[in-house]
C-alpha positions in Angstrom: -26.8 30.2 -30.3 -27.6 26.7 -29.0 -28.3 25.9 -25.4 -25.2 23.7 -25.2 -22.9 26.6 -26.3 -24.6 28.9 -23.9 -24.1 26.4 -21.1 -20.3 26.1 -21.9 -19.9 29.9 -22.1 -21.8 30.3 -18.8 -19.5 27.8 -17.0 -16.4 29.6 -18.5 -17.6 33.0 -17.3 -18.4 31.6 -13.8 -15.0 30.0 -13.6 -13.3 33.2 -14.7 -15.3 35.2 -12.1 -14.2 32.7 -9.4 -10.6 33.1 -10.3 -10.8 36.9 -10.3 -12.7 36.9 -7.0 -10.4 34.5 -5.2 -7.2 35.5 -7.0 -6.5 31.8 -7.4 -6.5 29.3 -10.3 -8.2 26.0 -9.9 -7.2 22.9 -12.0 -9.9 21.2 -13.8 -10.0 18.5 -11.1 -12.7 17.8 -8.5 -12.2 15.6 -5.5 -15.1 14.2 -3.6 -15.4 13.9 0.1 -18.0 11.8 1.9 -18.8 13.7 5.1 -20.7 11.2 7.3 -19.5 8.6 9.7 -16.5 10.1 11.5 -16.2 9.4 15.2 -15.3 13.1 15.5 -18.6 14.3 13.9 -19.0 16.2 10.6 -17.3 19.3 12.0 -14.0 17.5 11.5 -14.7 17.6 7.8 -15.3 21.3 8.0 -12.0 21.8 9.8 -10.2 19.7 7.1 -11.7 21.9 4.4 -10.5 25.1 6.3 -7.0 23.7 6.4 -6.8 23.3 2.6 -9.0 26.2 1.7 -6.2 28.7 1.0 -3.7 26.3 -0.6 -5.5 23.7 -2.7 -5.8 24.3 -6.4 -8.6 21.8 -6.8 -12.3 21.9 -5.9 -14.0 19.7 -3.4 -17.4 18.1 -3.9 -19.1 17.2 -0.7 -21.2 14.0 -0.7 -23.5 13.3 2.3 -26.4 14.4 4.4 -27.3 18.0 4.7 -25.1 20.2 7.0 -25.3 23.9 7.8 -21.7 24.7 6.8 -21.6 23.5 3.2 -22.7 26.7 1.4 -19.2 27.4 0.0 -19.0 24.0 -1.7 -20.7 22.0 -4.3 -22.8 19.5 -2.2 -24.4 16.4 -3.4 -27.0 15.8 -0.7 -27.9 12.2 0.2 -30.7 10.9 2.4 -28.4 8.8 4.7 -24.8 7.7 5.2 -25.6 4.4 3.4 -26.3 6.2 0.1 -22.9 8.0 0.1 -20.8 5.3 -1.6 -23.5 4.7 -4.3 -23.5 8.4 -5.1 -19.7 8.6 -5.0 -19.5 5.7 -7.5 -22.0 7.5 -9.8 -19.9 10.8 -9.7 -16.7 8.9 -10.4 -18.3 7.0 -13.3 -19.7 10.1 -15.0 -16.5 12.1 -14.5 -18.0 14.7 -12.2 -15.2 14.0 -9.8 -11.8 12.5 -10.5 -11.2 11.0 -7.1 -12.8 10.7 -3.7 -11.9 10.5 0.0 -14.2 8.3 2.0 -14.5 6.0 5.0 -14.8 2.2 5.1 -15.2 1.4 1.5 -15.3 -2.3 0.5 -12.9 -3.1 -2.4 -13.1 -6.3 -4.3 -10.5 -9.1 -3.8 -7.5 -8.1 -5.9 -7.5 -4.5 -4.8 -5.7 -3.0 -1.8 -4.8 0.5 -0.6 -1.5 2.2 -0.4 -1.1 4.5 2.6 1.2 7.4 2.9 2.8 8.4 6.2 5.3 10.9 7.6 8.0 9.2 9.6 9.0 10.7 12.9 12.8 10.5 12.5 13.3 12.7 9.4 9.8 14.0 8.5 10.2 12.0 5.2 7.1 10.7 3.5 6.8 6.9 3.0 4.2 4.7 1.2 2.9 1.7 3.1 2.0 -1.1 0.7 -0.6 -2.0 1.6 -3.1 -0.9 4.4 -6.6 -2.2 3.6 -8.1 -4.6 1.2 -6.7 -7.9 -0.1 -4.6 -8.1 -3.2 -4.7 -12.0 -3.1 -5.9 -14.7 -0.8 -2.4 -16.0 -0.8 -0.5 -13.8 1.6 2.9 -14.1 -0.1 1.5 -13.4 -3.6 -0.4 -10.5 -2.1 2.8 -8.9 -0.8 4.5 -9.3 -4.2 1.6 -7.5 -5.9 1.5 -5.0 -3.0 5.0 -4.0 -4.1 3.7 -3.1 -7.6 0.8 -1.2 -6.0 3.2 0.8 -3.9 5.3 1.6 -6.9 2.2 2.7 -8.8 1.1 5.1 -6.0 4.5 6.6 -5.7 5.0 7.1 -9.5 1.5 8.6 -9.8 2.5 11.2 -7.2 5.7 12.2 -9.1 8.4 9.8 -7.8 9.7 8.2 -11.0 12.0 5.7 -9.3 10.7 4.8 -5.8 12.9 2.5 -3.7 11.4 -0.6 -2.3 12.0 -2.3 1.0 10.3 -5.4 2.5 9.3 -5.3 6.1 10.9 -8.1 8.2 7.8 -10.1 8.8 6.8 -13.7 8.1 7.2 -14.3 4.3 9.6 -11.5 3.7 12.4 -13.7 2.4 10.1 -15.5 0.0 8.7 -12.2 -1.2 12.3 -11.0 -1.8 13.2 -14.0 -3.9 10.0 -13.5 -6.0 10.7 -9.8 -6.5 14.3 -10.5 -7.5 13.1 -13.0 -10.1 10.6 -10.4 -11.4 13.4 -7.9 -11.6 15.7 -10.4 -13.4 12.9 -11.0 -15.9 12.9 -7.3 -16.8 10.5 -5.5 -14.4 12.6 -2.4 -13.5 12.6 -1.0 -9.9 15.1 -0.2 -7.2 15.6 -2.0 -3.9 16.4 0.0 -0.8 19.0 -1.1 1.8 18.4 -1.2 5.5 20.1 1.5 7.6 21.3 -1.2 9.8 24.9 -2.4 9.4 24.1 -5.5 7.3 22.3 -3.4 4.6 19.7 -6.0 3.7 16.6 -5.5 1.6 14.5 -6.6 4.5 13.7 -3.6 6.6 13.8 -3.4 10.5 11.8 -1.3 12.9 14.5 1.3 12.7 13.9 1.6 9.0 10.2 2.3 9.6 11.0 5.2 11.9 13.6 6.6 9.4 11.6 6.0 6.3 14.5 4.2 4.6 12.6 3.0 1.5 10.1 5.1 -0.4 7.8 2.1 -0.5 7.5 -0.3 2.5 6.0 -3.6 1.6 3.9 -5.7 4.0 0.6 -7.4 4.2 -2.5 -5.3 4.6 -3.2 -6.2 8.3 0.3 -5.2 9.3 0.1 -2.1 7.1 -3.2 -1.1 8.7 -1.6 -1.3 12.1 1.4 0.7 11.0 -0.9 3.4 9.6 -2.7 3.8 12.9 0.6 3.9 14.8 2.2 6.5 12.5 -1.0 8.6 12.4 -1.9 8.7 16.1 1.2 8.0 18.2 1.3 11.6 19.4 -2.4 11.8 20.3 -3.1 8.8 22.5 -4.8 6.9 19.7 -8.3 8.3 19.3 -7.3 11.0 16.8 -5.2 10.4 13.7 -3.3 13.6 13.3 -0.4 12.9 10.9 -0.1 11.5 7.4 -2.2 11.2 4.3 -4.6 8.3 5.2 -4.8 4.8 4.0 -4.7 5.6 0.3 -6.2 4.6 -3.0 -7.5 1.2 -4.0 -5.0 -0.3 -6.6 -5.2 -3.6 -8.4 -4.3 -5.3 -11.7 -7.9 -5.2 -13.0 -9.6 -2.5 -11.0 -7.7 0.6 -9.8 -9.9 3.4 -8.3 -8.9 6.8 -7.0 -10.9 6.2 -3.9 -8.7 7.2 -0.9 -9.6 5.7 2.5 -9.6 7.5 5.8 -10.7 6.0 9.1 -13.4 7.0 11.5 -10.6 8.2 13.8 -8.9 10.4 11.2 -8.6 14.0 12.2 -8.7 17.2 10.2 -5.0 17.2 9.2 -5.2 13.7 7.8 -8.4 14.3 6.0 -7.0 17.5 4.4 -3.8 15.5 3.4 -6.0 12.7 2.0 -7.7 15.2 -0.3 -4.3 16.4 -1.5 -3.2 12.8 -2.0 -6.3 12.1 -4.1 -5.7 15.2 -6.2 -2.1 14.2 -6.9 -3.2 10.7 -7.9 -5.8 12.2 -10.3 -3.2 14.6 -11.8 -0.8 11.7 -12.2 -3.5 9.5 -13.7 -3.2 6.6 -11.3 -5.4 4.3 -13.5 -3.1 4.7 -16.5 0.1 4.2 -14.3 -1.5 1.1 -12.9 -2.3 -0.3 -16.3 1.3 0.3 -17.5 3.0 -1.1 -14.4 1.0 -4.3 -14.3 1.5 -4.7 -18.1 5.3 -4.5 -17.5 5.1 -6.8 -14.6 3.1 -9.4 -16.6 5.7 -9.2 -19.3 8.3 -10.1 -16.6 6.2 -13.2 -15.8 4.4 -11.9 -12.7 1.6 -14.5 -13.2 4.0 -17.4 -13.5 5.8 -16.3 -10.3 2.5 -16.0 -8.4 1.4 -19.4 -9.7 4.6 -21.0 -8.4 4.0 -19.3 -5.0 0.5 -20.7 -4.9 1.6 -24.2 -5.9 4.3 -24.2 -3.3 1.8 -23.4 -0.5 -0.6 -26.2 -1.5 -0.8 -29.0 1.1 1.3 -32.0 0.1 -0.7 -34.8 -1.4 1.3 -37.6 0.1 3.2 -37.3 3.4 6.4 -39.4 3.7 8.2 -39.8 7.0 11.6 -38.3 7.0 14.1 -39.8 9.5 16.2 -37.2 11.3 20.0 -38.0 11.0 22.0 -38.7 14.1 22.6 -35.6 16.1 25.7 -33.4 15.5 27.1 -30.3 17.0 25.7 -27.4 15.0 27.9 -24.2 14.9 27.0 -22.6 11.6 23.7 -20.9 10.7 21.9 -20.2 7.5 19.6 -17.2 7.4 17.1 -15.9 4.9 14.6 -18.7 5.3 11.0 -17.8 6.1 9.5 -19.2 9.3 6.7 -20.6 7.2 9.3 -22.7 5.3 11.4 -23.7 8.2 10.0 -27.2 8.7 10.1 -28.0 5.0 13.7 -26.8 4.7 14.7 -29.0 7.6 13.2 -32.0 6.0 15.0 -31.4 2.8 18.3 -31.5 4.7 17.4 -34.5 6.8 16.3 -36.4 3.6 19.8 -35.7 2.2 21.5 -37.0 5.4 22.4 -33.6 6.7 21.6 -33.1 10.4 20.1 -29.6 11.0 18.2 -27.8 13.7 16.1 -24.6 13.6 16.7 -21.5 15.6 15.9 -17.8 15.8 18.5 -15.2 15.2 18.2 -11.4 15.7 17.0 -10.9 12.1 14.7 -13.9 12.0 14.7 -17.7 11.7 17.9 -19.7 11.0 18.9 -23.2 10.2 21.9 -24.6 12.2 24.2 -27.2 10.8 27.7 -28.6 11.5 30.5 -26.6 9.9 31.5 -29.4 7.6 27.9 -29.4 6.1 27.4 -25.7 5.6 28.2 -25.6 1.8 26.2 -28.7 1.0 23.2 -27.4 3.1 23.2 -24.1 1.3 23.4 -25.9 -2.0 20.4 -28.1 -1.1 18.3 -25.1 0.0 19.4 -22.6 -2.6 16.7 -23.3 -5.2 13.5 -23.2 -3.0 14.4 -21.5 0.3 17.2 -19.0 -0.1 
């Protein structure tokens, strides 16, 4: 009998013995956990492992410096915290682990993480797309791609048709137009509707608390702030106690099942992040990412993003636009981003329509005279509404 056959038989017998001894079955999935760097010390990692010990059907591989409580786990010992990510990457590459939970990992441009929170109003889980990393240097393009990243994370974890909402922040209306165009071109997904009376696609603070959409789209800086608020609002801020952490790094070219936690993450969040990584591994997040981005590209994602980038380029020649004579303005036009407000006003002025900018309860508005409302909407429809 060859040594390789003996090795396989040995591993099978050991696995069978473990199942009989523990009376539990483990999937053929291993999730790594880097154990150094927490503000709460390495004991918080031990506490997290205790929380999942009796319910997880996957094995955890510890990566980090030597600790005295790791005897019940496979432990890849490193010399210092700086070596942890290098070792993690090696274990992911050779298939020893199928995902990992870690702190402060630097993803390349084009990759951002999708967090998963528990909302206080209903206890529902919601994905925040995205929370760390940068999908694109163009903020609006990033939010469009963040939508796809959020859908990928949700589908990988078993939600076949996640609903999408766009947080009511700068750029939301432009993102909405881009996503509607992507949808019209054949990329299938479902928009959510705000729980507020107007039922818009743009989500308010109330929708955050209620978890109205399955996937809440925003930029990474806003998402990072939201993650911290959702995770630590009950503890005073220094201990993240609720949710699943900042999530996996997802991108068109480089999706990795590396789930981020913060140095303030407590044991419940770390335990949930391990479960999150396991679900992503079982759902094959890399394959889901490949398929979703292929479908989005077929629906002209690149063309839409190129148009967004072109629109945000500085104008090569500036021409002075004369404001028409002042009129009483009684009608408002909403749905225009604050970033586009000045340009939209100039379009109207150039076409002899007097207009002013203002701020309504749902965001910026353009104010015009009642007699000009239809003409103004027609002039703005293509690029701003």
